[in-house]
FITOR-476574 format. One record per residue (C-alpha): y, z, x; residue in three letters. Coordinates in pm, 1 decimal, padded with zeros to 6 digits. Layout:
FITOR-476574
<y:Y z:Z x:X rest:ALA>
...
This chain:
FITOR-476574
<y:00000.0 z:00000.0 x:00000.0 rest:MET>
<y:00242.0 z:00081.8 x:00281.9 rest:ILE>
<y:00165.2 z:-00251.4 x:00450.0 rest:PHE>
<y:00237.0 z:-00438.6 x:00126.9 rest:LYS>
<y:00569.5 z:-00256.8 x:00094.5 rest:GLY>
<y:00654.2 z:-00334.7 x:00455.6 rest:PHE>
<y:00580.8 z:-00704.9 x:00404.0 rest:LYS>
<y:00794.8 z:-00711.2 x:00090.0 rest:PHE>
<y:01080.0 z:-00536.9 x:00273.0 rest:GLY>
<y:01067.4 z:-00791.9 x:00553.7 rest:MET>
<y:01074.3 z:-01071.4 x:00296.5 rest:LEU>
<y:01389.6 z:-00920.7 x:00146.7 rest:LEU>
<y:01549.5 z:-00913.9 x:00492.4 rest:GLN>
<y:01529.5 z:-01293.1 x:00506.2 rest:LEU>
<y:01758.7 z:-01327.5 x:00206.7 rest:ALA>
<y:02118.5 z:-01418.0 x:00283.3 rest:VAL>
<y:02308.2 z:-01164.2 x:00080.4 rest:GLY>
<y:02662.9 z:-01033.5 x:00068.1 rest:PRO>
<y:02617.7 z:-00805.0 x:00368.4 rest:VAL>
<y:02490.2 z:-01092.8 x:00580.0 rest:CYS>
<y:02782.8 z:-01308.2 x:00476.5 rest:LEU>
<y:03021.9 z:-01022.2 x:00552.9 rest:PHE>
<y:02881.2 z:-00992.1 x:00906.0 rest:ILE>
<y:02904.9 z:-01369.4 x:00959.3 rest:PHE>
<y:03263.0 z:-01371.7 x:00833.6 rest:ASN>
<y:03355.9 z:-01079.2 x:01058.7 rest:THR>
<y:03199.5 z:-01250.8 x:01358.9 rest:ALA>
<y:03390.0 z:-01571.7 x:01291.7 rest:ILE>
<y:03726.1 z:-01411.4 x:01221.1 rest:SER>
<y:03729.2 z:-01106.9 x:01451.7 rest:SER>
<y:03470.7 z:-01175.4 x:01720.2 rest:GLY>
<y:03137.9 z:-01047.3 x:01835.0 rest:PHE>
<y:03237.0 z:-00686.2 x:01909.6 rest:LEU>
<y:03370.3 z:-00614.2 x:01559.7 rest:PHE>
<y:03068.4 z:-00776.3 x:01400.8 rest:SER>
<y:02845.1 z:-00549.8 x:01609.1 rest:GLU>
<y:03023.0 z:-00247.6 x:01461.6 rest:PHE>
<y:02948.5 z:-00389.8 x:01117.6 rest:GLY>
<y:02583.9 z:-00436.2 x:01209.0 rest:VAL>
<y:02564.8 z:-00076.5 x:01332.6 rest:LEU>
<y:02709.1 z:00041.6 x:01002.3 rest:GLY>
<y:02447.7 z:-00153.6 x:00809.9 rest:VAL>
<y:02168.4 z:-00019.3 x:01031.1 rest:VAL>
<y:02276.8 z:00343.3 x:00983.7 rest:PHE>
<y:02311.4 z:00295.7 x:00608.0 rest:THR>
<y:01964.6 z:00139.9 x:00586.3 rest:ASP>
<y:01823.4 z:00426.5 x:00793.9 rest:ALA>
<y:01970.2 z:00680.0 x:00550.5 rest:ILE>
<y:01822.8 z:00491.7 x:00253.5 rest:PHE>
<y:01483.7 z:00476.7 x:00423.7 rest:ILE>
<y:01494.1 z:00849.1 x:00499.0 rest:LEU>
<y:01585.1 z:00929.7 x:00139.3 rest:LEU>
<y:01305.0 z:00704.8 x:00014.2 rest:ALA>
<y:01051.5 z:00876.9 x:00241.3 rest:ILE>
<y:01166.0 z:01221.1 x:00129.7 rest:LEU>
<y:01151.0 z:01113.5 x:-00233.4 rest:GLY>
<y:00798.0 z:00979.3 x:-00200.1 rest:VAL>
<y:00699.3 z:01300.2 x:-00023.0 rest:GLY>
<y:00827.9 z:01507.2 x:-00315.2 rest:LYS>
<y:00642.8 z:01290.4 x:-00566.7 rest:ILE>
<y:00318.5 z:01323.8 x:-00370.3 rest:LEU>
<y:00375.1 z:01697.0 x:-00335.7 rest:GLU>
<y:00410.2 z:01732.0 x:-00714.4 rest:LYS>
<y:00093.7 z:01530.5 x:-00779.5 rest:SER>
<y:-00111.0 z:01759.0 x:-00551.4 rest:LYS>
<y:-00007.5 z:02065.8 x:-00753.6 rest:ARG>
<y:-00125.5 z:01915.8 x:-01083.3 rest:ILE>
């Protein structure tokens, strides 16, 4: 199940969405360094979402063990 979720997540990464277009626009208009700051912001935000998702799944599994 985790492998299927990982594959689906990687498939979603291929999509050109608004964040990708924002990074491209920043790179074109302001240069590589400013676009790297944007990429770092996206990476940290994704890491927080992943951490919250892991903690949420852990709580759900913890509840199911009690029942």
